[in-house]
C-alpha positions, -999 to 999 in steps of 0.1 A, spaced: 447 -111 527 480 -131 525 475 -140 562 439 -152 554 451 -173 525 479 -189 546 455 -197 574 431 -212 548 458 -234 534 470 -246 568 434 -256 577 430 -274 544 463 -294 550 451 -302 587 417 -314 572 435 -337 546 458 -351 573 429 -358 597 410 -374 567 439 -397 560 443 -407 597 405 -414 597 407 -436 567 435 -457 583 420 -478 612 434 -479 647 451 -513 649 466 -526 681 481 -559 693 505 -583 676 503 -591 638 490 -558 628 460 -562 650 447 -592 630 428 -621 646 451 -651 643 438 -680 622 428 -711 641 434 -738 615 426 -729 578 446 -703 558 433 -667 561 441 -635 542 463 -613 562 455 -576 566 436 -572 533 441 -539 514 471 -531 537 497 -559 539 478 -582 515 477 -555 488 476 -574 455 513 -578 452 522 -615 453 559 -613 447 568 -623 482 554 -624 518 562 -600 546 591 -602 569 589 -594 606 614 -579 631 624 -604 658 602 -587 684 572 -587 659 568 -549 662 579 -541 626 566 -556 593 583 -550 559 566 -560 526 563 -550 490 543 -520 479 539 -499 447 547 -462 446 528 -436 426 545 -448 394 536 -485 401 573 -492 408 578 -519 435 594 -506 467 598 -518 504 570 -506 526 568 -510 564 547 -504 594 557 -503 631 539 -508 664 544 -475 682 528 -470 717 509 -501 711 493 -488 678 503 -497 643 512 -467 622 501 -462 587 524 -481 562 551 -460 545 580 -466 522 615 -474 536 636 -443 535 664 -457 513 641 -465 484 615 -438 487 628 -412 463 645 -432 435 631 -449 404 646 -484 410 628 -516 417 630 -532 452 617 -565 466 621 -596 486 628 -579 520 641 -601 547 651 -591 583 680 -611 598 673 -630 630 691 -604 652 671 -576 635 703 -557 626 702 -562 589 677 -561 561 684 -580 529 665 -574 496 668 -575 458 671 -544 436 681 -531 402 697 -501 419 732 -492 405 764 -500 424 764 -539 421 781 -561 395 753 -553 370 724 -530 366 706 -552 341 695 -577 368 683 -580 402 712 -581 428 712 -589 464 717 -558 488 717 -552 526 711 -523 548 725 -520 584 701 -508 612 713 -476 629 699 -454 657 686 -431 629 670 -458 609 682 -480 580 716 -469 565 724 -466 528 724 -501 513 754 -521 501 755 -549 477 766 -583 490 798 -598 475 803 -601 438 808 -638 443 771 -640 450 759 -612 427 777 -627 397 748 -652 394 723 -644 367 693 -646 389 686 -641 426 653 -644 443 637 -649 477 662 -644 504 666 -659 539 694 -656 565 703 -678 593 716 -667 628 752 -674 616 747 -651 587 745 -677 561 725 -664 530 700 -688 513 684 -678 480 672 -691 447 698 -685 420 710 -693 385 746 -695 375 761 -677 345 766 -711 327 731 -715 311 737 -753 310 735 -754 348 701 -757 365 687 -731 388 679 -739 423 684 -730 459 719 -719 470 737 -709 501 766 -686 507 785 -686 540 796 -653 557 835 -657 560 854 -629 577 826 -604 569 823 -613 532 800 -638 514 817 -667 499 810 -682 465 775 -697 466 770 -735 467 740 -752 451 722 -773 477 720 -811 478 696 -833 458 674 -836 488 665 -800 483 672 -795 446 656 -824 427 656 -802 396 619 -796 397 619 -758 400 629 -753 436 627 -718 448 618 -694 476 638 -708 505 632 -700 542 659 -711 565 652 -718 602 674 -693 623 694 -723 637 695 -740 602 678 -771 617 652 -770 587 646 -753 554 612 -746 538 608 -739 502 587 -741 470 588 -770 445 570 -768 411 570 -800 394 559 -795 358 559 -832 349 540 -842 380 519 -812 392 507 -832 423 543 -830 435 540 -792 437 538 -771 467 556 -760 499 582 -786 512 603 -789 542 636 -807 549 651 -813 583 687 -818 592 697 -852 608 721 -855 637 751 -856 613 741 -823 597 729 -838 565 696 -828 549 668 -854 548 645 -859 519 620 -830 516 584 -836 528 553 -818 514 538 -793 539 511 -778 517 502 -784 480 492 -811 456 491 -787 426 510 -756 414 483 -732 428 479 -748 462 500 -736 491 513 -707 473 548 -692 470 574 -675 492 567 -693 524 581 -677 556 578 -686 593 572 -658 619 599 -652 644 580 -668 671 575 -699 650 538 -699 653 526 -691 617 535 -697 582 529 -670 555 527 -675 518 515 -656 487 487 -669 465 466 -641 449 470 -624 483 491 -629 514 478 -658 536 488 -670 570 480 -702 591 491 -718 623 524 -738 618 539 -747 651 519 -779 655 525 -789 618 562 -788 621 563 -807 653 542 -835 636 566 -835 606 598 -834 626 617 -868 625 610 -890 655 574 -876 661 
């Protein structure tokens, strides 16, 4: 009888596993098997990557074979999800191991240009304060992602951190607010010096006009930066902006890429590692071609 019960349980488990596999489609090819948009923005992988969470857009590994994004666990707590292209087929999205079994909030994942580190924000304990989001990172190992570590206290001493981006040199860009409440929030950067992140610097007025700038994406070579600007006085000056560096290394006045109102263009813009597409969040995760747009906007063109 016990053997019959055990056999029955195993058969039931196999049926459930097969049912789950059947519910998840077989997706092959780049970009989670989605047909690339030709011009207008399109929803990206609805019900899977575009899953109703608009906190930030997905981040890709340099080879495009891994996608990391925000998901909710069974308790509706924000976590970092991922999917991989294995044997030319995308596997069913799952939760990253280091945040799978705890009760803390995770968000804003960003994979470094060399693919060796994942940066993110979290309320997990161990940083300067557990009462706010701090910036953490995890090193890639042969066994997967290592236990996370907080970045320097010089960075995490800021009251607010959001939307992280990292250049090839390791410089960290993010939206932050200093502990002095009289100072404006804005986009900051922190250079990696001898393996430690230095005290963050608020970016220049070409980036921070004081009109709610946030969600930076830095080009790997730091030749341009893309970010959100929300102008409450003049809503038509709201959207996704880009600033290029001139030959001297100075930032040029930012140009609107998408927008014209607070709800156009969306938030958390990111460019794919191959430079072809821009992703943003706007009641869903959208993507659209970007390579031609950036070349038209680049100074001298």
